[in-house]
C-alpha positions in Angstrom: -12.4 -22.7 15.1 -15.9 -23.8 15.7 -17.4 -27.2 16.5 -17.2 -29.3 19.6 -13.8 -29.7 21.2 -12.2 -33.1 22.1 -13.2 -34.5 25.5 -9.8 -33.7 27.1 -7.9 -30.5 26.4 -4.1 -30.6 26.6 -2.3 -27.6 28.1 -0.3 -25.5 25.7 3.3 -26.7 25.9 5.7 -23.8 25.2 8.7 -26.1 25.3 7.3 -28.3 22.5 7.8 -25.4 20.0 11.5 -26.3 19.6 10.6 -29.7 18.2 8.3 -28.8 15.2 7.6 -26.4 12.5 6.3 -23.0 13.6 3.1 -23.5 11.6 1.6 -26.5 9.8 -1.6 -26.3 7.8 -2.9 -29.5 6.3 -6.0 -29.8 4.1 -7.6 -26.7 5.5 -11.2 -25.9 4.3 -13.0 -22.9 5.8 -16.6 -22.0 5.0 -18.7 -18.9 5.8 -22.4 -19.1 6.1 -23.9 -16.4 3.8 -27.6 -16.0 2.9 -28.6 -19.3 4.4 -25.9 -21.5 2.8 -22.3 -22.3 3.4 -19.6 -21.2 0.9 -16.1 -22.4 1.0 -13.6 -19.6 1.1 -10.6 -21.8 1.6 -10.3 -25.2 0.0 -7.8 -27.9 0.9 -5.0 -25.6 1.7 -1.7 -27.2 2.8 1.4 -25.3 3.7 4.0 -25.1 6.4 6.3 -22.4 7.8 9.6 -23.6 9.3 11.1 -22.2 12.4 12.9 -19.0 11.5 11.5 -18.9 8.0 9.5 -16.1 6.3 6.6 -17.3 4.2 4.7 -14.9 1.9 1.0 -15.3 1.0 -0.2 -13.4 -2.0 -3.2 -13.1 -4.2 -6.1 -10.7 -5.1 -8.5 -9.3 -2.5 -11.1 -12.0 -1.6 -8.8 -15.0 -2.3 -8.7 -16.0 1.4 -5.3 -14.7 2.7 -6.7 -13.0 5.8 -9.2 -15.8 6.4 -6.2 -18.2 6.6 -4.5 -16.0 9.2 -7.7 -15.7 11.3 -8.2 -19.5 11.1 -4.7 -20.0 12.5 -5.5 -17.8 15.5 -9.0 -19.2 15.9 -10.4 -15.7 15.3 -12.9 -16.6 12.6 -16.2 -14.6 12.8 -19.3 -16.3 14.0 -20.5 -17.2 10.5 -17.2 -19.0 9.7 -16.0 -22.5 10.6 -13.3 -24.9 9.8 -14.9 -27.7 7.8 -11.8 -29.9 7.4 -8.1 -29.9 8.0 -5.6 -29.4 10.8 -3.7 -26.4 12.0 -0.7 -26.9 14.3 1.5 -24.2 15.9 4.7 -25.5 17.3 3.5 -29.1 16.8 0.2 -28.6 18.8 -3.2 -28.9 17.2 -4.9 -25.5 17.6 -8.4 -27.1 17.5 -7.7 -29.2 20.5 -6.9 -26.3 22.8 -9.5 -25.1 25.4 -10.0 -21.5 26.2 -7.2 -21.2 28.7 -4.7 -23.1 26.5 -5.8 -20.9 23.5 -5.1 -17.8 25.6 -1.7 -19.1 26.5 -0.9 -19.9 22.9 -1.8 -16.3 21.8 0.1 -14.9 24.7 3.3 -17.0 24.3 3.5 -18.5 20.8 1.9 -16.4 18.1 1.3 -12.7 17.5 -0.3 -10.7 14.7 0.3 -7.3 13.3 -2.6 -5.8 11.3 -2.6 -3.4 8.3 -3.9 -0.4 10.2 -1.9 0.2 13.5 -4.4 2.9 14.5 -7.1 0.3 14.9 -4.9 -2.0 16.9 -4.1 0.7 19.5 -6.5 2.0 22.2 -6.8 5.7 21.7 -7.5 6.3 25.4 -4.4 4.5 26.8 -0.8 5.7 26.7 1.8 3.7 24.8 3.4 2.6 28.1 0.2 1.1 29.3 -0.5 -0.8 26.1 2.9 -2.2 25.5 3.4 -3.2 29.2 0.0 -5.0 29.1 1.5 -7.3 26.4 4.4 -8.2 28.8 2.0 -8.7 31.7 0.0 -11.1 29.6 3.1 -13.2 29.3 3.5 -13.3 33.1 5.6 -10.3 33.9 5.0 -8.1 36.9 3.8 -4.5 36.4 7.3 -3.0 37.3 9.1 -5.5 35.2 6.7 -5.0 32.3 7.5 -1.2 32.2 11.2 -1.8 32.3 11.0 -4.3 29.4 8.7 -1.9 27.5 11.6 0.7 27.4 14.0 -2.0 26.2 11.5 -3.3 23.5 10.8 0.2 22.2 14.5 0.7 21.8 14.8 -2.6 20.0 12.2 -1.5 17.4 14.3 1.6 16.7 12.3 4.2 18.7 14.9 6.9 19.6 13.2 8.4 22.7 11.2 5.6 24.2 10.5 7.4 27.5 8.8 10.3 25.6 6.9 7.9 23.3 5.7 5.9 26.3 4.0 9.0 27.7 2.2 9.6 24.3 -1.1 8.5 23.1 -1.5 6.8 19.7 -2.8 9.9 17.9 0.3 11.8 18.8 2.5 9.4 16.8 3.2 9.1 13.1 1.9 6.0 11.2 5.4 4.6 11.1 5.9 5.1 14.8 2.5 3.5 15.5 3.5 0.5 13.5 6.7 0.1 15.4 4.7 0.2 18.7 2.4 -2.5 17.4 5.4 -4.6 16.4 6.9 -4.1 19.8 3.6 -5.4 21.4 3.6 -8.4 19.0 7.2 -9.3 19.9 6.7 -8.9 23.7 6.1 -12.7 24.1 9.1 -13.6 21.8 6.6 -15.5 19.6 7.5 -18.6 17.6 5.2 -17.3 14.8 4.6 -13.6 13.8 1.7 -13.0 11.4 1.9 -9.8 9.4 -1.3 -8.8 7.5 -0.5 -6.0 5.1 1.7 -4.2 7.7 3.2 -1.6 5.4 0.3 -0.7 3.1 -0.3 2.8 4.5 3.3 3.7 5.1 5.5 5.9 2.9 8.6 4.5 1.1 11.2 5.4 3.7 9.1 4.3 6.7 8.1 1.1 4.9 11.8 0.3 4.3 12.6 1.0 7.9 9.8 -1.3 9.1 10.8 -4.1 6.7 14.5 -3.7 7.8 13.3 -3.9 11.4 11.3 -7.1 10.8 14.2 -8.7 9.0 16.7 -7.9 11.7 14.4 -9.0 14.6 13.7 -12.2 12.7 17.4 -12.8 12.5 18.0 -12.0 16.2 15.0 -13.9 17.6 14.6 -16.7 15.2 10.9 -15.9 14.7 9.0 -17.4 11.9 6.9 -15.0 9.8 3.7 -15.5 7.8 3.7 -12.3 5.6 0.4 -11.4 3.9 0.6 -8.7 1.2 -0.6 -7.7 -2.2 2.8 -6.0 -2.7 4.8 -8.6 -4.6 8.0 -6.5 -4.4 7.8 -6.5 -0.6 7.2 -10.3 -0.6 10.2 -10.7 -2.9 12.4 -8.8 -0.6 11.2 -10.3 2.7 10.2 -13.9 2.2 12.1 -17.2 1.7 9.1 -19.0 0.2 5.8 -17.8 -1.2 2.3 -19.3 -1.7 -0.1 -17.9 -4.3 -3.8 -18.1 -3.3 -6.6 -17.9 -5.9 -10.3 -18.2 -4.9 -9.4 -20.1 -1.8 -6.9 -22.6 -3.3 -3.1 -22.6 -3.1 -2.3 -22.6 -6.9 1.5 -22.2 -6.6 4.2 -22.5 -4.0 7.9 -22.6 -3.8 11.0 -20.5 -3.1 10.3 -16.9 -3.7 13.1 -16.5 -6.2 11.9 -19.5 -8.2 8.2 -18.5 -8.2 8.9 -14.9 -9.2 11.6 -15.7 -11.8 9.9 -18.8 -13.4 6.3 -18.9 -12.4 4.5 -22.1 -13.3 0.9 -21.0 -12.9 -0.8 -18.5 -15.3 -2.3 -16.6 -12.4 1.1 -15.9 -10.9 2.3 -14.7 -14.3 -0.8 -12.4 -14.5 0.0 -10.9 -11.1 3.5 -10.1 -12.2 2.4 -8.6 -15.4 0.1 -6.1 -13.6 3.1 -4.4 -11.9 4.3 -1.1 -13.4 8.0 -1.8 -13.9 10.6 0.6 -12.7 10.9 3.5 -15.1 7.7 2.7 -17.1 5.3 5.5 -18.0 1.7 5.7 -19.3 3.2 6.9 -22.7 4.6 3.4 -23.1 1.1 1.9 -23.2 -1.5 0.4 -20.9 -0.7 -1.8 -18.0 -1.7 -5.5 -18.3 -4.6 -6.7 -16.2 -6.1 -10.1 -15.5 -9.4 -10.3 -17.4 -12.6 -11.1 -15.5 -12.9 -11.4 -11.8 -12.7 -13.9 -8.9 -15.5 -16.5 -8.9 -17.9 -16.3 -6.0 -17.0 -18.7 -3.2 -18.3 -22.2 -3.8 -19.5 -21.5 -7.4 -16.7 -23.5 -9.2 -17.4 -27.2 -8.6 -15.6 -28.7 -11.6 -12.4 -28.2 -13.4 -9.7 -25.6 -12.7 -11.0 -22.6 -10.7 -8.9 -20.2 -12.9 -10.0 -21.6 -16.3 -12.4 -18.7 -17.1 -9.5 -16.2 -16.9 -6.7 -18.3 -18.2 -5.1 -17.9 -21.7 -4.0 -21.6 -21.6 -7.3 -23.1 -20.7 -8.9 -25.7 -22.9 -11.6 -28.5 -22.5 -9.4 -30.5 -20.2 -9.1 -27.5 -17.8 -12.9 -27.0 -17.7 -13.4 -30.8 -17.1 -10.6 -31.8 -14.7 -9.3 -30.0 -11.6 -5.5 -30.0 -11.9 -3.6 -31.8 -9.1 -0.6 -30.2 -7.4 2.2 -30.8 -9.8 5.6 -30.7 -8.1 8.9 -30.2 -9.9 12.5 -29.6 -8.8 13.5 -25.9 -9.1 16.8 -24.0 -8.4 16.0 -23.4 -4.7 13.8 -26.4 -3.8 10.6 -28.0 -4.9 8.0 -25.8 -6.7 4.3 -26.7 -6.8 1.7 -25.5 -9.3 -1.9 -26.5 -9.8 -1.9 -26.2 -13.6 -2.2 -28.9 -16.3 0.2 -26.9 -18.5 2.7 -25.6 -15.9 5.5 -26.3 -18.3 4.0 -23.9 -20.8 3.2 -21.3 -18.2 7.0 -20.7 -17.8 7.1 -19.3 -21.3 4.3 -16.8 -20.9 5.7 -13.2 -21.0 6.1 -11.9 -17.5 6.1 -8.2 -18.3 3.8 -6.0 -20.4 5.7 -5.0 -23.5 6.2 -1.3 -24.1 4.1 0.2 -26.8 3.8 3.6 -28.5 0.7 5.4 -27.3 -2.0 5.4 -29.9 -3.1 8.9 -29.1 -0.9 12.0 -29.6 0.5 13.6 -26.6 -1.9 16.3 -25.3 -1.1 20.0 -25.7 0.2 21.1 -22.4 0.9 24.7 -23.2 -2.2 26.1 -21.4 -2.2 26.2 -17.6 -5.3 24.7 -16.0 -4.4 25.6 -12.4 -1.8 28.0 -11.0 -0.8 28.4 -7.4 1.6 31.1 -6.2 3.2 31.6 -2.7 0.9 29.1 -1.0 1.5 28.6 2.7 -0.6 27.2 5.5 0.0 27.7 9.2 -2.0 25.9 11.8 -2.1 26.8 15.5 -1.6 23.7 17.7 -1.8 24.7 21.4 0.7 27.5 21.8 2.7 26.6 18.7 2.5 27.8 15.1 2.9 24.8 12.7 3.6 25.7 9.1 2.5 22.6 7.2 3.0 24.2 3.7 5.7 26.8 3.1 5.7 29.1 0.1 4.7 26.6 -2.6 4.3 27.8 -6.2 3.4 25.5 -9.1 1.6 25.3 -12.4 -0.6 22.4 -13.6 -1.0 22.3 -17.4 -4.1 21.1 -19.1 -4.1 17.3 -19.5 -1.0 16.9 -17.2 -0.5 14.8 -14.2 1.6 16.3 -11.4 2.8 13.7 -8.8 3.3 14.8 -5.2 5.6 12.6 -3.2 7.3 12.7 0.2 7.0 11.1 3.6 3.9 11.3 5.8 3.9 14.8 7.3 5.5 16.4 4.3 2.4 18.5 3.5 1.1 16.6 0.4 -2.6 16.3 1.5 -2.6 19.7 3.1 -1.4 21.2 -0.2 -4.2 19.3 -2.1 -6.8 20.6 0.4 -5.6 24.1 -0.2 -6.0 23.7 -4.0 -9.5 22.3 -3.5 -10.5 25.1 -1.2 -11.1 22.9 1.8 -8.5 24.9 3.7 -7.7 28.6 3.5 -4.1 29.5 2.7 -2.1 32.2 4.6 -2.2 35.8 3.4 -0.3 36.4 0.1 -1.3 33.3 -1.7 -3.0 33.4 -5.1 -4.9 30.7 -7.0 -6.0 30.7 -10.7 -8.2 28.4 -12.7 -7.8 28.7 -16.5 -6.3 32.1 -16.0 -9.1 33.5 -13.8 -8.8 34.2 -10.1 -10.0 31.3 -7.9 -11.3 32.1 -4.4 -9.4 30.5 -1.7 -12.4 28.9 0.1 -14.7 26.4 -1.7 -17.7 28.1 0.0 -16.9 31.3 -2.0 -16.5 29.5 -5.4 -19.3 29.4 -7.9 -20.9 26.1 -9.1 -18.7 25.9 -12.2 -15.5 26.3 -10.1 -16.6 23.8 -7.5 -17.3 21.2 -10.3 -14.0 22.0 -11.9 -12.0 20.7 -9.0 -12.8 17.2 -7.6 -11.1 14.6 -5.5 -10.8 10.8 -5.4 -9.9 9.5 -1.9 -7.7 6.6 -0.9 -10.7 4.9 0.9 -13.9 5.1 -1.1 -15.9 3.8 1.9 -15.2 7.1 3.6 -16.6 9.1 0.7 -19.6 6.9 -0.4 -22.9 6.6 1.5 -23.3 2.9 2.1 -27.1 3.2 2.3 -27.5 4.5 -1.3 -27.3 2.6 -4.5 -24.6 3.3 -7.0 -27.1 4.8 -9.4 -28.2 7.3 -6.8 -24.7 8.3 -5.8 -23.8 9.1 -9.4 -27.2 10.7 -10.1 -26.8 13.1 -7.2 -23.6 14.5 -8.7 -25.4 14.8 -12.1 -28.3 16.6 -10.4 -26.0 19.6 -10.0 -26.0 20.0 -13.8 -29.1 22.0 -14.4 -28.9 21.4 -18.2 -29.6 17.6 -17.8 -33.2 16.3 -17.7 -34.9 13.0 -17.8 -33.6 10.7 -20.6 -30.5 12.9 -21.2 -29.6 12.6 -17.5 -30.0 8.8 -17.6 -27.9 8.6 -20.8 -25.2 10.6 -19.2 -25.2 8.3 -16.2 -24.9 5.2 -18.4 -22.1 6.9 -20.3 -20.2 7.7 -17.0 -20.6 4.1 -15.8 -19.3 2.8 -19.2 -16.4 5.2 -19.2 -15.1 3.9 -15.8 -15.8 0.3 -16.9 -18.6 -0.2 -14.3 -21.0 -2.9 -15.5 -24.6 -1.9 -15.6 -25.7 -4.7 -13.3 -23.9 -2.9 -10.4 -25.9 0.3 -10.7 -28.6 -1.0 -8.5 -26.2 -2.3 -5.8 -25.3 -0.7 -2.5 -21.6 0.1 -2.2 -21.3 -2.3 0.7 -21.9 -5.1 -1.8 -19.0 -4.1 -4.1 -15.3 -4.9 -4.1 -12.7 -2.3 -3.4 -11.9 -1.8 -7.1 -15.6 -1.4 -8.0 -16.1 1.1 -5.2 -13.1 3.1 -6.4 -14.7 3.1 -9.9 -17.9 4.6 -8.4 -15.9 7.3 -6.7 -14.1 8.1 -10.0 -17.4 8.3 -11.9 -18.8 10.7 -9.3 -15.7 12.9 -9.5 -16.1 13.0 -13.3 -19.8 13.7 -13.3 -19.3 17.5 -13.7 -16.6 17.4 -16.3 -13.9 18.5 -13.9 -10.8 20.4 -15.1 -8.6 19.1 -12.2 -9.0 15.9 -10.1 -6.9 15.4 -7.0 -6.2 11.7 -6.5 -5.1 11.1 -2.9 -3.7 7.5 -2.7 -6.4 6.1 -4.9 -4.8 2.7 -5.4 -2.8 2.0 -2.2 -5.4 -0.4 -0.7 -6.0 -2.3 -3.9 -4.4 -5.5 -5.1 -2.1 -5.4 -8.2 -4.7 -6.4 -10.8 -7.3 -3.9 -9.6 -4.6 -1.3 -9.2 -3.5 -1.7 -12.8 -7.1 -1.4 -14.0 -7.7 1.8 -12.1 -4.4 3.3 -13.4 -5.4 2.4 -16.9 -8.8 4.0 -16.3 -7.3 7.2 -15.0 -4.9 7.4 -18.0 -7.7 6.7 -20.5 -10.0 9.4 -19.0 -7.2 11.9 -19.1 -6.6 11.2 -22.8 -10.3 11.3 -23.6 -11.2 14.4 -21.6 -8.0 16.4 -21.1 -8.4 16.5 -17.4 -5.4 17.3 -15.2 -4.5 15.3 -12.1 -2.7 16.0 -8.9 -1.6 12.5 -7.9 -0.5 11.7 -4.4 1.0 8.3 -3.6 3.6 6.6 -1.5 4.3 4.0 -4.3 6.9 5.8 -6.4 6.6 3.2 -9.3 2.9 4.1 -9.6 3.8 7.9 -9.5 6.4 7.4 -12.2 3.9 5.5 -14.4 1.1 8.1 -14.3 2.9 11.4 -13.8 4.2 13.8 -16.4 5.9 15.9 -13.7 6.8 15.2 -10.1 7.2 17.5 -7.1 9.0 16.2 -4.0 7.9 17.8 -0.7 9.7 17.9 2.6 8.4 19.7 5.6 5.9 21.6 3.3 8.6 22.8 0.9 9.2 21.7 -2.7 12.8 20.3 -2.7 12.7 19.2 -6.3 10.3 19.5 -9.2 10.6 18.4 -12.8 9.6 16.0 -15.5 9.1 12.5 -14.2 11.9 11.1 -16.4 14.3 13.8 -15.1 13.5 13.4 -11.4 13.8 9.6 -11.6 16.8 9.7 -13.9 18.8 12.2 -12.0 20.4 14.4 -11.0 18.4 14.2 -7.8 18.0 16.0 -4.5 19.5 13.8 -1.7 16.0 13.5 -0.3 14.6 12.3 -3.6 17.6 9.9 -3.9 16.8 8.4 -0.5 13.1 8.0 -1.4 13.8 6.2 -4.6 16.4 3.9 -3.0 13.8 2.8 -0.4 11.3 1.4 -3.0 11.3 -2.4 -3.0 11.5 -3.8 -6.5 11.4 -7.4 -7.8 14.8 -8.8 -8.9 18.1 -9.7 -7.4 20.1 -6.8 -5.9 17.0 -4.6 -5.7 18.2 -3.0 -2.4 21.9 -2.6 -3.1 21.8 1.2 -3.0 19.4 1.6 0.0 19.9 4.9 1.7 18.9 5.1 5.3 17.8 8.6 6.6 19.0 9.3 10.2 16.4 10.4 12.7 12.7 11.2 12.5 11.0 13.9 10.4 11.6 17.2 12.3 8.6 19.1 13.7 7.0 21.6 11.4 6.5 23.8 14.5 10.3 24.1 14.9 12.0 23.3 11.5 15.8 23.1 11.3 17.7 26.3 10.3 19.3 26.6 6.9 18.3 23.6 4.7 15.4 21.9 6.6 16.8 18.5 5.4 20.3 18.9 6.8 19.5 17.0 10.0 18.9 13.8 8.0 20.9 14.4 4.8 23.5 11.7 3.9 25.3 14.3 1.7 25.4 17.2 4.1 28.3 19.6 3.3 28.7 21.3 6.7 27.9 24.6 8.2 26.5 26.1 5.0 23.7 23.5 5.1 23.0 24.4 8.7 23.0 28.2 8.3 21.8 29.1 4.8 18.7 28.2 2.9 19.7 26.4 -0.3 19.3 28.0 -3.7 16.7 26.9 -6.2 19.1 25.5 -8.9 18.1 24.9 -12.5 18.9 21.4 -13.8 17.4 22.1 -17.3 14.0 21.6 -19.0 12.1 22.9 -15.9 13.9 20.6 -13.5 14.7 22.5 -10.4 16.6 21.2 -7.3 16.8 23.1 -3.9 20.3 22.1 -2.7 23.7 23.6 -1.9 25.4 20.9 -3.8 25.9 22.0 -7.5 23.7 20.1 -10.0 26.7 18.6 -11.8 28.2 17.4 -8.6 24.8 15.8 -7.6 24.8 14.0 -11.0 28.4 12.7 -10.4 27.6 11.6 -6.8 24.6 9.6 -7.8 26.2 7.9 -10.8 29.7 7.3 -9.3 30.4 3.8 -8.0 30.7 3.7 -4.2 29.4 2.0 -1.1 26.4 -0.2 -1.5 24.6 1.7 1.3 24.6 5.2 2.8 23.6 5.4 6.4 22.8 9.0 6.9 26.5 10.1 7.2 28.6 12.1 4.8 30.2 10.0 2.1 
C-alpha cells in the first residue's frame, strides 16, 4: 500500500492471529495511474475469510481478482495505490505495518502461490536451497531448515524428496514444480494462503492431485485459503464461499453451493452459461457468451456497472447503482448487487441444446494421414522415445482431440505433423493423399500454408511491436495472388470472420486482452486457407466467457471452411465439446482412440477412465468416482515392460500386464482400446456399482 504510514508502527503480533478472521477487507478501493489519470480498478470491496475457510474469487480477466491479492500483500505496482478501505490479516491492519513488520507478516502469516510455478522458482538454485530458504526466513537454522524441507516435501506427496531436493526446477514436471511452490508457501504454517490460478497449466490428473493436497493440508493445518480462479468447477469443489467480481465491484457473494445453484446476479448466471456442460458437443449448438466486454476502469460513474451487458437492465439500472441486497439462503446469507435479484434466479443457467443449422460435413476424405510415427531424442547418454509408433487419420472438416498427462507426447506429436521435428526412420506423412516431407524446410509454400498452429500463449507468437494489421498482412503477403485492394479486402474479411472489430487493427498486441490476442493468432493461422490447424491449449489461459467465444469461433470457421483441427487441451469438457474423435496418449503411445461420444461414454481404457474421473465438474457428488493413479509418470527413457501403464493401473490383472504388450482391441465403430482386459469386461467394470473411489490398487 502506498501513502504515508502512521507515526508509530506496531510489531506484527503472530499470537493475535488466533483471535480474528484470517482476512478482512472493508471498503477497499484501489486505483492505478494510467496515462496521467487515476482509474479505479477495485471499488468499495468488502469481504472476509474466516480462519480455516476457503473463499473463492471469480470473474473475467481484468475484473480485479489479482489486484485484490496484491493489495492484501502490499505488492501493488508503483502506479497503484489504495485510495480507501482497510485490510486486516489476523486482526492487524496491513497499512499500519512498517517494513520490518511487513516482512514478518509475509514470513509468518500469509503466503501466495502463483499461476506459473516456473516463474516462482529460481532456475539457478536447487530445490533444497529454495525450500530451505523459506524455513530460514521463519527463523530456522540452516541445518534445521534442510531437515524440515525433507519433511515438507513428503507432506506435499513428493515420493523421493532427497532426489527432488538435488534437482533444479527445469528437471521437474509442472505438477512437481507446483508441489514445491506449495511446500515453500506452507513453510511458515501461514494463517492465510492465497492461490492465484494455481492449476491453470496442469493436466487433469495433476490438477486433481494438487487440489486434493490443498484440501488435505487445509484440514490438517487449519489454513484459510483465498482461491482465485476462472475455473468455476474448481471453485465449486474447493471453496466454502465465493465472491463474484465484475469491473472491480463485488456483485455477488455467498456459500458456493447457494451461488452456483441459485445465482442472484445476471453476471453470475452468464458465467455459468458459458461453461460447456459434461457430454455437450458442438453439434448441439453454440456455447452461450456474455455479450459486450468489461467497461474500462473508471468509465462507469452512474447506475449499475453491468447494465450494458444485462438482459434484465432497464432505466432504473442505468440511473441508480444497486445496493448490496442480502437475503437468507440455504447455507447462509447471500448478497447480490442487482435491483432484480429475485428475477435473476429464474434466468436459465445452461445453454439449451439445439440442432446444428448446418449439415454435418463430409468426412470421407482424409486431409492428413500419419503412419508409424516415432520420435526419439538423445538426452545425455539416454535415448528418450517421446512418440512411439503412432498412426492416425484426420478427415476433412474433422477435429481430433489429443489428451493425456504432461509428458505423454501430445505436443511432440503435433510438432511432428507440422514438420517442426523430424520423425524417426520408417514414418510416412500424407496431405490430401500426396506425400508430405517430414521437415517443414523441405515443404513447398502450399504445404506450409496448409498446416498452421495456434499456440496456448499468443504473446509468444505475436510481435508486440507490430500492429494487428501488419501481423495479419504479413501472413497474407505470402499469397502472391493478392494485390492492393484485394489484399485489404481479404484482411478485412479475416478480421470479420474471427469477430475482431476493425478499431483494433491499428492497435499493438500489448494493448489487447487475452481473448483479442488469440483472435489475432487465429486470423493469422487462417490467412493462407489452411487444410489443418493444430490448436495447442488455445483457451487454457482465458476466462470462461472468452473461452466460449473462441470455441464458438473455431467451430464456426470449421463449418465455413472445412478445415481440420488437431486440438490439444487438458480440459476434457472442452475437448469433448469441440472434438469429433479423441486419441488418448500415454508415454507417446495411443492407448485409446475413437469417436468422442464413444470414448466418453465407454467402454474406456483404465487410463482414460482415470483422466475423466479427475475432471472437476459443477454439482453435488461431482468427485464421487475419483480415481487416483499411483506414482509418477514413468520416464520415456526407461518405459515399463509389457503394458507401459501397468505401474499405475488401478485395474491391473497381474503378470500378463507386466510381461506382454496389450492387444489393440476393437470396441466397434472405429473405437480401439489397447488393453489386456476384454472390451465387454471393461464396459462392465465401468458401469457396475462399486467403491466410490479407486486408489491405484486392483478392485
